[in-house]
Structure formats: C-alpha cells, structure tokens
C-alpha positions in Angstrom: 143.5 85.2 25.4 140.9 87.2 27.1 137.3 87.5 25.8 135.0 90.3 27.0 131.3 90.4 26.4 129.7 93.7 27.4 126.0 94.3 28.4 124.2 97.1 30.2 124.8 95.5 33.6 128.5 94.4 33.4 131.0 92.3 31.5 131.3 88.5 31.0 134.9 87.6 31.0 136.8 84.5 29.8 140.4 84.8 31.1 142.8 81.9 30.7 139.9 79.4 30.5 138.0 80.8 33.5 134.6 82.4 33.0 133.4 85.1 35.4 131.4 88.3 35.5 132.5 91.9 36.4 129.4 93.9 37.5 128.8 97.4 36.5 129.3 98.9 40.1 132.6 97.0 40.5 133.9 98.4 37.3 132.9 101.9 38.1 134.5 101.7 41.5 137.7 100.3 40.1 138.1 102.7 37.3 136.5 105.8 38.9 134.3 106.5 35.9 130.7 106.0 35.0 130.3 102.7 33.2 129.4 104.0 29.7 132.7 106.1 29.8 134.9 103.1 30.7 136.9 101.7 27.8 137.4 98.1 26.9 141.2 98.6 27.4 140.5 99.7 31.0 138.5 96.6 31.7 141.2 94.4 30.2 143.7 96.1 32.7 141.4 95.1 35.6 141.4 91.4 34.4 145.0 90.9 33.3 148.1 92.2 34.8 149.8 93.1 31.6 147.3 92.7 28.8 148.1 92.8 25.1 146.3 95.9 24.0 145.6 96.4 20.3 143.6 98.9 18.4 142.0 102.0 19.7 140.2 101.8 23.0 136.4 101.9 22.7 134.1 103.2 25.3 131.4 100.8 26.6 128.7 103.3 25.3 130.1 102.9 21.8 130.2 99.1 22.1 126.6 98.8 23.3 125.2 101.3 20.7 
C-alpha cells in the first residue's frame, strides 16, 4: 500500500515501508503541470510502476483546500 500526505511544498510518501518526500518542483517537472493542477493519481504513477488506482482523481489544490 502507498500512503500520500500532501502539503504546499510537496508530498510525503510511504511506499512498501519506505518513507520519502517528493518536492513540489520534482513533481512539476515529472508531470509537466503546475503543482496545484497535478492529481493524486499522477503522483501515485510517479511512485509505483502499476498503482492500484481507485476513485476519481483529485487535484492537489482540492486536497489542500
């Protein structure tokens, strides 16, 4: 299971028991969008090769609101 915790500067990730941080700039470069417009599903795709996506994707701006 992958856990994502979003804040204004990036995302704290727990993936297969390993904790790490994805900074805002890295996410923007990887996805090619402004950080608030990136979705949680897009972040999961950075972290996991074949993530189990469920529900509707949510923009980071919506998550932080």
